[in-house]
N, C-alpha and C positions, 0 to 999 in steps of 0.2 A: 544529194549533197550539194549540187550546184544551186538548187533552189533555196536550200537552207542558207548557204553562203550569201546568196543574193539578199535574202531577208535580213540577215545579221548585218551585212554591209550597209543596207538602207537604214537600219536602226542606228548604227554607229555614226553614219553620215548626218542623220537628223539630230542626234544628241550633240554632235560637235559643230553645230551651226553657230551663227553670230551671237545668240543669247549666252551660250556657255562661255565662248571666248571673251565676251564682254564681262561676264561674271568673274572669270579667272584673272584677266588682265586688270580690269577695273578694280577688283577686290585688292589685288596686290598694290596697285597705285594708291588706292585709298589708305591701306595700312601704312604705306611708306610716308605719305603726306600727313596723315592723322597723328602718327607717332613723331613727326618732325625729324624723321630719319635717325631717331635715337638708337635703334638697334645697331646701325652701321657704326655709330660713334663708339660703341662698346664692343666692337669685334674682338679687340685684344683681350678684354676682360672675359669674353666668352671662351677664348683659348685657355686662359688661366683656370677657369672653372673646369674645362674639359680635362686638363691634365692633373686634376685632383687637388688644387690649392684649397678648395673650400669643402672637400669631402668630410662628411661626418657619419661614421658607421651607425650612429644612433638615430639618424633620420629615417622617416618612414619610406618604404619602397623596397624593391627587390634587387636592383642592379645599380652600379655606379654611373656617373655621367658619361664616362668613357665607354662603358659597356652599352649604355643606351644609344650613344651615337654610333658605335660599332655595329650594333644590331640593326639600326635604321640604315646605316650605310651599306650593310651587307645586302640589303634589298634594293637600295637605290643605285649604288655603284655595282653594276652588273651588266647583263646583256643589253640593257637600255643604252649603255655607253658604247658598246661594241656594235651590236646589231641595230639598235634604235637610231643611232646617228646615221648609219648607212641607209636605213629606210627613209629617214627624213630627207637626206640628200637625193635619194632616188625619186621620192615623191614630190619634193619641193625645190630641188636644186640647191646650190651652195648657199643661197640666201636664207634657207630654212634655219641655218646655224645662228644667224643674227637674231631671229625671233626666239630661238632657244635661249640665247643670252638674256634677252629682254625678260623672258619668262623666269629665268633663274634669279635675276636681280630683284624683281618685284616679289618673286617667290621666297626670298630670304625674309622679307617683312611678313609675308603670309605665315611662314613657319614659326616666326617669333610669336605671333599672336595665337595661332592654333595650338602650339605646343605649350605655351604658358597656360592656356586654358585647360590643357590636359592635366596639369598639376593642380591648378587653382580649383577645379571642380571634379576632383577625383571621387569616384563612388566605390561601392563594395559589391562583390558578387554574392551569390546565395550561400557561399561558404565564409563570408566575412572578410575576404581578401581584398586589399586595395586595388582598384583598377582605374585606368585612365583611357581617354580616347574620345572621339567625337560623340559617340552615343551617350557617354556619361556627362560630358559638359553640355550637351544639348538638353538632356533631361534635368540635370541638377542646376544648370545655369539659367535656362530659359523656362523651366517648369514643366509639369506633367502634360500640359496641353500641347507641347511641342514634341511629345514622345513619338508620334508618327514619323517625324523627320529622323529620329534616332533609329527607328525600326527600318526605315528606307535605307539608311546608310548601312546598317548591319546586314540586311538581306543582300544588297549588292556586294558587300564585302565577302560574303560566303563564297561567291563565285569569282569576283574580281581579284581576290587575294589567293587564287590558285596560281600555279606556275607553269601553265601549259605553254606559254611563250618561251620560257627558259628551257624546258625539256625539249620543245620543238626545235629550237635553234641549236642546242647542244647536240641533239641527234643528227641535225643537218650537217654540222661541221665534221662530226666523226664519220658520217656516211660518205660525204664528198671528199674528205681529205685522208681518211684512213681505210674505210671499207672498199670503196671503188678502186683506188690505186692498187690495192692488194688483191682485188678480185674476190672479196668476201661478200656473201649474201647477194650476189649478182642476180640470181634467179628469183629470189624472194626478198625484196627490199623491206617489206613489212615485217618479216621475221627478224631482220637485223634491227629495225626500229623497236620492235617489241622487246628484244633482249636488252637493248640500251635503256629503254624505259624501266624495265624491271631492276636493272642494276642501280639506276639513279634513285628509284623508289626505295630500294633497300638501304643505300647509304644515307639518304635523307631521314629514314625512319630511325636510324640509330641515334640521331640527335634530337629530332622534334618531339619524341615522346618523353623527353626529359624536361620540357618546359622552358620558360624564358631564361632561367639561370644558366642552364646548359647551353642554350643558344647564344647567350651573351658571352660566356666563356670562350666558346669556339670562335665566335665572330671577332673577339678581341685579338685572337692570334691570326685569323685568316684575312681580315680586312686590310690591316696595314701591309701585309705581305703582298696581297693581290694588287693593291693600288701602286705600290712601289715597282712591282714587276711589270705591270702594264705601262706605267709612265716611263720606265726605263726604255722599253721597246719603242714607244712612241717618240720619245725625245731623240733617240738615235736617228730616226727618219727626219725629224725636224732639223737637226743639225746638218744633215746631208743636203737640206734644201733651204738653208738660211737666206740665201740671196732671193729666193722666190716668195718668202713669207709676206713681204709688203704687198706684192701683186695678188696673192691669194686672199688676203684680208680685203683688198680692194674689190676682188671678185665677189666676195661674200656680201659686202655692203651694197655694191651695185645691184646684185641680183635680188637682194632683200626688198628693194623698192621698185624693181622693174619686172621681176619674174621671168626674165628672158629664157631661163633654162627650163621652164615648165609651161605647157599649154599656151604658148605664144604670148606670154606676158600676163599670166593670171596671178597677180600679187596675192590675192586672197588665198589661193592654193598654197603659196609659199608660207604665209602666216599660219594657216591651219596645220600644215605639215610640221612646222617648227614647234608650235604650241602643243600639239598632240604628243609628239615624241619627247618634248621637254617634261611634260607632266608624267609620262611613262618613266622617264629617267629619274627626275629629282622628287617627284610626288608632292610638290608644294601645292597645298590646297586639296589634296586627295584625302588626307586624314589617316593614312596607314602609319606613317612614322609617328604620328601623335600617340598611337597606342604603345609604341616602344618607349617613347619618352615619358609616357604616363606611369611607367614602372620604375622610374629613376628614384634613387634615394636622395630626397631633398625636401626641405620645408619651404623653399623659396621658388615659387613658380617661375619668376623672371629668369632665374639662373638657367633653367632647362630650356626656356625660350631662346636664350642667347646661344646655348650650345646647339640647339636644333637649327638655327639659321646658318650655321657653318656648312650644313649638308649641301644645299644647292650650289654654294661656291665650289666645294670640292668636286661635286658630282658633275655639274654642267659647265661652269666657267673653266675648270681645269681639265677634267678627264674627257668630257665630250669634245672640247676644243682640240685636244691632242688627237683624238680619233679622226675628227673632220679634216685636220691638216694632213694627216697621213693619207686619207682617201683622196683628197683634192690634189696633193703634191704628186701622188703616184699616177694620176690621170685615169685610173680605172673606173671612176664614177661615170665616165662617158661611154663605157662599154655596154653593149646590150646583153641581156640575159643574166646579169648578176644582181642579187638582192640580199638584203639582210646580212647575216654573218659571213656569207660567201663573198660579198663585196669587200668587207673589211679584211678577210683572210687573204684575198687576192692582192689587196694593196700591200699588206705586210710582207707577203711572199715576194712580190715584185721588188720591194725596197730592201729587204733583209735576207732573202733567200730562205734556205731551210731553217736557219737560226730564227728568223722572224716567225716562221710557221710554228715551230715547237714552243717558242716563247708565247705566242698568241694562244696556242692550244692549251698551254698550262694556265694562262690567265682566264680563258673561257671556262675551263673546268672549275677553277676556283670561284670565279664570279657566279657561275650557274648554281653550284652546290650551296654556296653561302646564301644566295637569294632564296633557294628552295627551302633552306632551313629557317630563315627569318620570316618568310611569308606565312608559314604555317601558324606562327604565333598570332598574326593579324586575323586570319580566318577563325582561329580558335576563340579569340576574344569576341568576335561577332557571334559565333555560335553560343558561347557562354552567356552573352547578354540576351540573346533571343530565347534560348531553350534551357538555360541553366548549365552549371559546370559539368554535370554528368554527361552532357552531350559532346563535350570536347574530345573525348576518346574516339567517338564515332566520326566526328568531323575530320580528325587526323587520318583516320582510315580512308575516308572519302578523298581527302587531299592527296594521299599517296597514290590512289587509283588515278587521279587526274594527271599525275606526272607521267604515267604510262600512256594514257590517252593522248596527251600533248605530243609525245614523241611520234605518234602515228598519224596525225591529221595534218592538213595543209596549213601553211603559214597565213593565208588570207583569212581563213575562218578564225584562226587564233587571234590575229591582230584586231579584227573587227569586234569579236566578242569581248575581249579584254578592254578595248577602248570604250565600248558601250557601257560596261560595268563601271569603269573609272569615271565616266561622265556622271553617272547616277550618284556615285559616292562623293564627287566634288560639290554637288549642289548643296546638300545639307551642311557640309563642312564649312564652305565659304559663307553661306547665309548665317549660320550660327556664330561664326567668328566675327562677322561684321556687327551683328546685333549685340554681341558681348564685348566688343572692342573697348567701350568706356571702362569696363571692369578691368581689362588688361592694363590700360593706361593708368588707372588709379593705383594698381599694384606696382606698376613700373615706377611711378613717381615716388611712391613710398620706398621702394628698394634702392633706387639710385640716390635718393636723399640721404639714406643711411649708409651708403657704400663707403 
């Protein structure tokens, strides 16, 4: 296992080198400048679309704008916000949060372009159902000669869109905060993890075999509740440390350009940590949420692009920042031996006591389960594209098994494997979005001229 982890770690490190960081950041900056920041100017219009002002039940698609955003947020607003931020601070210091912000701002433009393309170049599966996502806009927008890029994205998506990270971290918090204090499964930790994995797999199965419509309905109820619940807990801590907030932001900005908290001043390590965790959290440029938005009921591609760009703002600028402030204000980020969700849990317990613990545990359960439900749709679409719709049932069975596996393996293997798959998925998504960006702007000019 150690040798396997070493190979997977080396693979993830290679994939997340300067070329990919340049592609992600450079792509987002290109989209922002090329569009003349138009998406940001119509942020309010995006909210109007989101809340149903332009809904038409006769439009093609399967779910509403709000359900599409909720389905996408169910996967983005999750343990990436609770555990991912903690890992970013642990690996890159407080300055990693600044680079998460940078990634989110340019990621808003990236999502506008990629999710507009998901509607603009929707395709059909072998059953004649409308489908959207990077694999379809690569093939339909760029032509058949670029199909290898679509296949590359889909193959990486089969594995990258599993939720071994979520099941791993949920099992970790229950084991450390519930099992161990009560003396349960002390003699056999793996047995406890196996039982947790089986329970998670069973609950997820009840929803995912119903398809995107059921996922969308469940996410519509779960996502707003989980966001409000988590933000309430975080804001309680923020209000308790209002006087310290300016100095904490000063620490974040200073460390972002000095790297004092990591490796004796390795700024590159800070940037990489922030960018990797930001992509894991808001998925801008990854291509996953493009598949959810591709199922939206609309005839106007630009509308879905405007709705999609709200995601990085909610996910990273709001939710991740609250998590980081809680961790930094509590001071636990400087303690040895804490990582991932355990670090965030320790911070909340220190600040809010048992109330903070139970509130966070409820948020973690909701975040994890909603992500597990949403991600199955992404992997299913990749499987359907590669092997036909008949393969989707078998992929969902495989997906459920990975939930159990994720609960039983180490976090290092999980993080490196998922990061490696994400890197592969990001390459065709960004490349295709850049190549098709003139098509998006042509559509945007038409839409805004008639608004």
